[in-house]
Each structure stands twice: as structure tokens, then as C-alpha cells.
A tleap script that builds the chain and sets N, CA, C and O, in Angstrom:
source leaprc.protein.ff14SB
mol = sequence {
  NMET PHE ASP GLN THR ASP MET ALA LYS ALA
  LYS LYS ALA LEU ASP GLY ILE ALA CYS VAL
  ALA GLY ASN MET PRO MET ASP LEU LEU THR
  VAL GLY THR THR GLN ASP ALA ILE ALA HIE
  THR LYS ARG LEU ILE ALA ILE CYS GLY LYS
  ASP GLY GLY TYR ILE MET ALA ASN GLY ALA
  PHE PHE ASP LYS VAL ARG TRP GLU ASN LEU
  LYS ALA ILE VAL ASP THR VAL LYS GLU TYR
  GLY VAL TYR CLYS
}
set mol.1.N position { -19.951 -6.380 8.145 }
set mol.1.CA position { -20.935 -5.339 8.219 }
set mol.1.C position { -20.341 -4.075 8.826 }
set mol.1.O position { -20.449 -3.003 8.230 }
set mol.2.N position { -19.712 -4.174 10.007 }
set mol.2.CA position { -19.215 -2.976 10.662 }
set mol.2.C position { -17.928 -2.456 10.047 }
set mol.2.O position { -17.520 -1.333 10.341 }
set mol.3.N position { -17.278 -3.248 9.199 }
set mol.3.CA position { -16.078 -2.720 8.549 }
set mol.3.C position { -16.441 -1.746 7.432 }
set mol.3.O position { -15.560 -1.210 6.760 }
set mol.4.N position { -17.728 -1.520 7.236 }
set mol.4.CA position { -18.190 -0.530 6.267 }
set mol.4.C position { -18.570 0.798 6.929 }
set mol.4.O position { -19.022 1.722 6.253 }
set mol.5.N position { -18.386 0.890 8.235 }
set mol.5.CA position { -18.718 2.105 8.976 }
set mol.5.C position { -17.821 3.255 8.541 }
set mol.5.O position { -16.617 3.074 8.360 }
set mol.6.N position { -18.397 4.422 8.374 }
set mol.6.CA position { -17.612 5.626 8.105 }
set mol.6.C position { -16.977 6.040 9.427 }
set mol.6.O position { -17.635 6.636 10.280 }
set mol.7.N position { -15.700 5.721 9.592 }
set mol.7.CA position { -15.035 5.922 10.876 }
set mol.7.C position { -14.859 7.396 11.221 }
set mol.7.O position { -14.831 7.746 12.401 }
set mol.8.N position { -14.742 8.254 10.238 }
set mol.8.CA position { -14.639 9.690 10.523 }
set mol.8.C position { -15.938 10.183 11.160 }
set mol.8.O position { -15.910 10.962 12.113 }
set mol.9.N position { -17.070 9.729 10.635 }
set mol.9.CA position { -18.365 10.107 11.211 }
set mol.9.C position { -18.546 9.500 12.599 }
set mol.9.O position { -19.040 10.164 13.511 }
set mol.10.N position { -18.148 8.246 12.760 }
set mol.10.CA position { -18.273 7.590 14.062 }
set mol.10.C position { -17.415 8.291 15.105 }
set mol.10.O position { -17.869 8.538 16.222 }
set mol.11.N position { -16.183 8.611 14.745 }
set mol.11.CA position { -15.283 9.309 15.670 }
set mol.11.C position { -15.869 10.660 16.062 }
set mol.11.O position { -15.856 11.025 17.237 }
set mol.12.N position { -16.378 11.398 15.093 }
set mol.12.CA position { -16.947 12.718 15.372 }
set mol.12.C position { -18.176 12.597 16.279 }
set mol.12.O position { -18.337 13.377 17.217 }
set mol.13.N position { -19.030 11.630 16.000 }
set mol.13.CA position { -20.260 11.466 16.775 }
set mol.13.C position { -19.985 11.031 18.213 }
set mol.13.O position { -20.713 11.422 19.125 }
set mol.14.N position { -18.949 10.230 18.423 }
set mol.14.CA position { -18.679 9.676 19.746 }
set mol.14.C position { -17.543 10.371 20.484 }
set mol.14.O position { -17.239 10.017 21.623 }
set mol.15.N position { -16.921 11.345 19.856 }
set mol.15.CA position { -15.766 12.016 20.450 }
set mol.15.C position { -16.114 12.596 21.821 }
set mol.15.O position { -17.064 13.365 21.962 }
set mol.16.N position { -15.333 12.216 22.815 }
set mol.16.CA position { -15.552 12.684 24.171 }
set mol.16.C position { -16.619 11.916 24.933 }
set mol.16.O position { -16.822 12.146 26.125 }
set mol.17.N position { -17.306 10.999 24.247 }
set mol.17.CA position { -18.373 10.213 24.871 }
set mol.17.C position { -17.948 8.759 25.041 }
set mol.17.O position { -18.116 8.170 26.109 }
set mol.18.N position { -17.396 8.193 23.977 }
set mol.18.CA position { -17.022 6.781 23.983 }
set mol.18.C position { -15.896 6.555 22.983 }
set mol.18.O position { -15.681 7.354 22.072 }
set mol.19.N position { -15.195 5.467 23.171 }
set mol.19.CA position { -14.159 5.071 22.213 }
set mol.19.C position { -14.814 4.452 20.982 }
set mol.19.O position { -15.923 3.924 21.050 }
set mol.20.N position { -14.114 4.527 19.871 }
set mol.20.CA position { -14.506 3.767 18.690 }
set mol.20.C position { -13.480 2.660 18.515 }
set mol.20.O position { -12.324 2.800 18.915 }
set mol.21.N position { -13.907 1.575 17.923 }
set mol.21.CA position { -13.019 0.432 17.749 }
set mol.21.C position { -13.339 -0.257 16.439 }
set mol.21.O position { -14.434 -0.134 15.890 }
set mol.22.N position { -12.342 -0.990 15.955 }
set mol.22.CA position { -12.574 -1.864 14.824 }
set mol.22.C position { -12.361 -1.242 13.465 }
set mol.22.O position { -11.541 -0.343 13.278 }
set mol.23.N position { -13.136 -1.758 12.520 }
set mol.23.CA position { -13.108 -1.374 11.119 }
set mol.23.C position { -11.919 -1.966 10.378 }
set mol.23.O position { -11.506 -1.447 9.341 }
set mol.24.N position { -11.368 -3.052 10.909 }
set mol.24.CA position { -10.305 -3.770 10.216 }
set mol.24.C position { -10.956 -4.942 9.481 }
set mol.24.O position { -11.307 -5.942 10.108 }
set mol.25.N position { -11.117 -4.832 8.174 }
set mol.25.CA position { -11.783 -5.895 7.418 }
set mol.25.C position { -11.026 -7.223 7.502 }
set mol.25.O position { -9.803 -7.264 7.372 }
set mol.26.N position { -11.761 -8.284 7.717 }
set mol.26.CA position { -11.137 -9.601 7.832 }
set mol.26.C position { -10.469 -10.025 6.534 }
set mol.26.O position { -9.508 -10.794 6.564 }
set mol.27.N position { -10.958 -9.539 5.390 }
set mol.27.CA position { -10.316 -9.944 4.141 }
set mol.27.C position { -8.881 -9.429 4.057 }
set mol.27.O position { -8.059 -10.015 3.352 }
set mol.28.N position { -8.565 -8.344 4.765 }
set mol.28.CA position { -7.170 -7.894 4.795 }
set mol.28.C position { -6.291 -8.897 5.525 }
set mol.28.O position { -5.123 -9.071 5.177 }
set mol.29.N position { -6.843 -9.550 6.527 }
set mol.29.CA position { -6.077 -10.544 7.273 }
set mol.29.C position { -6.021 -11.891 6.563 }
set mol.29.O position { -5.048 -12.631 6.708 }
set mol.30.N position { -7.047 -12.208 5.806 }
set mol.30.CA position { -7.109 -13.540 5.208 }
set mol.30.C position { -6.565 -13.611 3.783 }
set mol.30.O position { -5.905 -14.587 3.426 }
set mol.31.N position { -6.830 -12.596 2.969 }
set mol.31.CA position { -6.400 -12.663 1.571 }
set mol.31.C position { -5.726 -11.394 1.069 }
set mol.31.O position { -5.216 -11.371 -0.052 }
set mol.32.N position { -5.715 -10.342 1.876 }
set mol.32.CA position { -5.130 -9.075 1.445 }
set mol.32.C position { -3.619 -9.113 1.403 }
set mol.32.O position { -2.987 -10.039 1.913 }
set mol.33.N position { -3.052 -8.094 0.788 }
set mol.33.CA position { -1.596 -7.979 0.767 }
set mol.33.C position { -1.121 -7.310 2.049 }
set mol.33.O position { -1.875 -6.595 2.709 }
set mol.34.N position { 0.116 -7.549 2.385 }
set mol.34.CA position { 0.706 -6.911 3.561 }
set mol.34.C position { 0.703 -5.400 3.403 }
set mol.34.O position { 0.438 -4.678 4.364 }
set mol.35.N position { 0.992 -4.915 2.209 }
set mol.35.CA position { 1.002 -3.474 1.958 }
set mol.35.C position { -0.387 -2.867 2.167 }
set mol.35.O position { -0.506 -1.773 2.720 }
set mol.36.N position { -1.431 -3.563 1.731 }
set mol.36.CA position { -2.797 -3.074 1.933 }
set mol.36.C position { -3.160 -3.053 3.419 }
set mol.36.O position { -3.821 -2.125 3.885 }
set mol.37.N position { -2.731 -4.066 4.154 }
set mol.37.CA position { -3.002 -4.116 5.595 }
set mol.37.C position { -2.323 -2.956 6.310 }
set mol.37.O position { -2.922 -2.329 7.184 }
set mol.38.N position { -1.089 -2.669 5.948 }
set mol.38.CA position { -0.362 -1.542 6.547 }
set mol.38.C position { -1.046 -0.227 6.199 }
set mol.38.O position { -1.247 0.617 7.072 }
set mol.39.N position { -1.402 -0.046 4.940 }
set mol.39.CA position { -2.039 1.201 4.504 }
set mol.39.C position { -3.371 1.420 5.218 }
set mol.39.O position { -3.673 2.536 5.642 }
set mol.40.N position { -4.163 0.366 5.353 }
set mol.40.CA position { -5.460 0.507 6.024 }
set mol.40.C position { -5.264 0.816 7.510 }
set mol.40.O position { -6.003 1.617 8.082 }
set mol.41.N position { -4.286 0.191 8.122 }
set mol.41.CA position { -3.986 0.452 9.534 }
set mol.41.C position { -3.594 1.906 9.734 }
set mol.41.O position { -4.086 2.560 10.654 }
set mol.42.N position { -2.716 2.417 8.887 }
set mol.42.CA position { -2.309 3.824 8.985 }
set mol.42.C position { -3.501 4.750 8.780 }
set mol.42.O position { -3.623 5.771 9.458 }
set mol.43.N position { -4.381 4.397 7.846 }
set mol.43.CA position { -5.566 5.207 7.580 }
set mol.43.C position { -6.469 5.266 8.808 }
set mol.43.O position { -6.949 6.338 9.177 }
set mol.44.N position { -6.703 4.115 9.444 }
set mol.44.CA position { -7.537 4.096 10.645 }
set mol.44.C position { -6.920 4.917 11.772 }
set mol.44.O position { -7.627 5.634 12.480 }
set mol.45.N position { -5.619 4.814 11.937 }
set mol.45.CA position { -4.940 5.588 12.978 }
set mol.45.C position { -5.068 7.077 12.691 }
set mol.45.O position { -5.322 7.865 13.602 }
set mol.46.N position { -4.894 7.466 11.437 }
set mol.46.CA position { -4.988 8.885 11.076 }
set mol.46.C position { -6.401 9.429 11.301 }
set mol.46.O position { -6.566 10.555 11.773 }
set mol.47.N position { -7.409 8.640 10.968 }
set mol.47.CA position { -8.799 9.083 11.091 }
set mol.47.C position { -9.282 9.039 12.537 }
set mol.47.O position { -9.924 9.980 13.003 }
set mol.48.N position { -8.983 7.968 13.242 }
set mol.48.CA position { -9.594 7.734 14.553 }
set mol.48.C position { -8.668 7.959 15.740 }
set mol.48.O position { -9.139 8.129 16.865 }
set mol.49.N position { -7.384 7.963 15.512 }
set mol.49.CA position { -6.453 7.983 16.628 }
set mol.49.C position { -6.151 9.337 17.221 }
set mol.49.O position { -5.645 9.424 18.339 }
set mol.50.N position { -6.452 10.396 16.494 }
set mol.50.CA position { -6.124 11.728 16.988 }
set mol.50.C position { -6.818 11.990 18.322 }
set mol.50.O position { -8.028 11.802 18.448 }
set mol.51.N position { -6.054 12.420 19.301 }
set mol.51.CA position { -6.559 12.748 20.639 }
set mol.51.C position { -7.107 11.540 21.398 }
set mol.51.O position { -7.883 11.707 22.339 }
set mol.52.N position { -6.720 10.346 21.010 }
set mol.52.CA position { -7.142 9.150 21.736 }
set mol.52.C position { -8.542 8.694 21.370 }
set mol.52.O position { -9.182 9.245 20.474 }
set mol.53.N position { -9.000 7.681 22.080 }
set mol.53.CA position { -10.357 7.200 21.883 }
set mol.53.C position { -10.536 6.206 20.757 }
set mol.53.O position { -11.650 6.029 20.265 }
set mol.54.N position { -9.452 5.545 20.333 }
set mol.54.CA position { -9.584 4.533 19.286 }
set mol.54.C position { -8.918 3.244 19.734 }
set mol.54.O position { -7.816 3.263 20.281 }
set mol.55.N position { -9.592 2.120 19.500 }
set mol.55.CA position { -9.061 0.794 19.790 }
set mol.55.C position { -8.964 0.047 18.467 }
set mol.55.O position { -9.982 -0.249 17.841 }
set mol.56.N position { -7.739 -0.259 18.041 }
set mol.56.CA position { -7.537 -1.017 16.806 }
set mol.56.C position { -7.987 -2.449 17.043 }
set mol.56.O position { -7.483 -3.128 17.938 }
set mol.57.N position { -8.936 -2.905 16.237 }
set mol.57.CA position { -9.458 -4.254 16.407 }
set mol.57.C position { -10.140 -4.707 15.127 }
set mol.57.O position { -10.508 -3.900 14.272 }
set mol.58.N position { -10.295 -6.003 15.021 }
set mol.58.CA position { -11.115 -6.573 13.966 }
set mol.58.C position { -12.341 -7.188 14.627 }
set mol.58.O position { -12.364 -7.383 15.842 }
set mol.59.N position { -13.346 -7.489 13.837 }
set mol.59.CA position { -14.602 -7.962 14.395 }
set mol.59.C position { -14.615 -9.424 14.793 }
set mol.59.O position { -15.431 -9.832 15.619 }
set mol.60.N position { -13.731 -10.211 14.225 }
set mol.60.CA position { -13.691 -11.642 14.503 }
set mol.60.C position { -12.273 -12.126 14.237 }
set mol.60.O position { -11.433 -11.375 13.740 }
set mol.61.N position { -12.017 -13.363 14.566 }
set mol.61.CA position { -10.696 -13.913 14.306 }
set mol.61.C position { -10.856 -15.265 13.638 }
set mol.61.O position { -11.606 -16.121 14.107 }
set mol.62.N position { -10.150 -15.445 12.548 }
set mol.62.CA position { -10.179 -16.701 11.819 }
set mol.62.C position { -8.831 -17.387 11.939 }
set mol.62.O position { -7.804 -16.726 12.095 }
set mol.63.N position { -8.832 -18.698 11.868 }
set mol.63.CA position { -7.567 -19.423 11.976 }
set mol.63.C position { -6.802 -19.469 10.656 }
set mol.63.O position { -5.705 -20.024 10.599 }
set mol.64.N position { -7.355 -18.905 9.619 }
set mol.64.CA position { -6.704 -18.926 8.307 }
set mol.64.C position { -6.170 -17.552 7.912 }
set mol.64.O position { -6.165 -17.209 6.730 }
set mol.65.N position { -5.727 -16.772 8.877 }
set mol.65.CA position { -5.192 -15.448 8.554 }
set mol.65.C position { -3.796 -15.581 7.965 }
set mol.65.O position { -3.100 -16.574 8.176 }
set mol.66.N position { -3.412 -14.562 7.228 }
set mol.66.CA position { -2.033 -14.471 6.756 }
set mol.66.C position { -1.259 -13.833 7.904 }
set mol.66.O position { -1.408 -12.640 8.170 }
set mol.67.N position { -0.441 -14.618 8.575 }
set mol.67.CA position { 0.248 -14.153 9.783 }
set mol.67.C position { 1.153 -12.966 9.504 }
set mol.67.O position { 1.371 -12.133 10.384 }
set mol.68.N position { 1.679 -12.877 8.301 }
set mol.68.CA position { 2.518 -11.725 7.972 }
set mol.68.C position { 1.686 -10.435 7.956 }
set mol.68.O position { 2.198 -9.360 8.269 }
set mol.69.N position { 0.408 -10.548 7.592 }
set mol.69.CA position { -0.477 -9.377 7.622 }
set mol.69.C position { -0.799 -8.977 9.059 }
set mol.69.O position { -0.781 -7.795 9.400 }
set mol.70.N position { -1.092 -9.965 9.894 }
set mol.70.CA position { -1.375 -9.677 11.298 }
set mol.70.C position { -0.164 -9.034 11.970 }
set mol.70.O position { -0.308 -8.062 12.712 }
set mol.71.N position { 1.013 -9.567 11.717 }
set mol.71.CA position { 2.235 -8.992 12.285 }
set mol.71.C position { 2.458 -7.576 11.769 }
set mol.71.O position { 2.862 -6.697 12.530 }
set mol.72.N position { 2.201 -7.348 10.491 }
set mol.72.CA position { 2.371 -6.011 9.917 }
set mol.72.C position { 1.421 -5.008 10.568 }
set mol.72.O position { 1.802 -3.864 10.814 }
set mol.73.N position { 0.197 -5.428 10.845 }
set mol.73.CA position { -0.767 -4.553 11.512 }
set mol.73.C position { -0.283 -4.224 12.921 }
set mol.73.O position { -0.286 -3.061 13.324 }
set mol.74.N position { 0.130 -5.234 13.662 }
set mol.74.CA position { 0.629 -5.011 15.030 }
set mol.74.C position { 1.837 -4.090 15.013 }
set mol.74.O position { 1.911 -3.154 15.809 }
set mol.75.N position { 2.779 -4.340 14.121 }
set mol.75.CA position { 3.980 -3.497 14.036 }
set mol.75.C position { 3.632 -2.057 13.657 }
set mol.75.O position { 4.226 -1.114 14.180 }
set mol.76.N position { 2.672 -1.888 12.751 }
set mol.76.CA position { 2.253 -0.545 12.337 }
set mol.76.C position { 1.589 0.193 13.491 }
set mol.76.O position { 1.831 1.384 13.689 }
set mol.77.N position { 0.760 -0.502 14.247 }
set mol.77.CA position { 0.124 0.121 15.416 }
set mol.77.C position { 1.181 0.524 16.438 }
set mol.77.O position { 1.100 1.606 17.019 }
set mol.78.N position { 2.161 -0.330 16.659 }
set mol.78.CA position { 3.228 0.008 17.612 }
set mol.78.C position { 3.992 1.249 17.177 }
set mol.78.O position { 4.407 2.050 18.014 }
set mol.79.N position { 4.180 1.413 15.873 }
set mol.79.CA position { 4.947 2.548 15.369 }
set mol.79.C position { 4.120 3.826 15.252 }
set mol.79.O position { 4.593 4.901 15.622 }
set mol.80.N position { 2.896 3.724 14.744 }
set mol.80.CA position { 2.103 4.919 14.428 }
set mol.80.C position { 0.935 5.167 15.387 }
set mol.80.O position { 0.373 6.263 15.400 }
set mol.81.N position { 0.570 4.183 16.175 }
set mol.81.CA position { -0.631 4.299 16.995 }
set mol.81.C position { -0.385 4.603 18.454 }
set mol.81.O position { -1.215 4.279 19.304 }
set mol.82.N position { 0.735 5.216 18.755 }
set mol.82.CA position { 1.074 5.529 20.143 }
set mol.82.C position { 0.591 6.931 20.469 }
set mol.82.O position { 0.922 7.889 19.770 }
set mol.83.N position { -0.192 7.051 21.531 }
set mol.83.CA position { -0.664 8.367 21.968 }
set mol.83.C position { 0.450 9.087 22.699 }
set mol.83.O position { 1.135 8.509 23.543 }
set mol.84.N position { 0.620 10.349 22.366 }
set mol.84.CA position { 1.685 11.132 22.993 }
set mol.84.C position { 1.122 12.334 23.702 }
set mol.84.O position { 1.874 13.112 24.289 }
savepdb mol mol.pdb
quit
């Protein structure tokens, strides 16, 4: 449900008031491609990460994730999601 949130609108509405988090669809972790997971992660960082206030997260955790996708997301956040 919440992975359908318009994150640009959420970031704008909450900017300076509260952090936004999430919007990582579980299907990217369970059945998506690694390339799609990386692309979505970069998109979230670009939309929500500017000037801080974003927490990369998914809404739940399943034991049947594609670990290569989870690792790709973590690695992408480490590379592109660092506040400077």
C-alpha cells in the first residue's frame, strides 16, 4: 500500500517537519531483477535524499528475498545515499 506513495509529494509536504521513509516495494526484493532494484533505489535517493530527511526502508521483511537484490540496494545506498 505505502509503496504507491508519491514520494516527491510526501517529501515536499514533510520537508523540514519530519523524515520520509520507505517506498521500497517488496516485489523488488522477492522477484525483481537486481538492475530494477538498483534503479529504484537511485530514484528514491534522487527524489527524497536531497538535503537529508530520507530513510531508505521497506515496509516488511520476508525470508524469501533475493539476497543479491538486498545486497545491491545496500551497496547502492552506501554509494549514492551519503549526505554531504
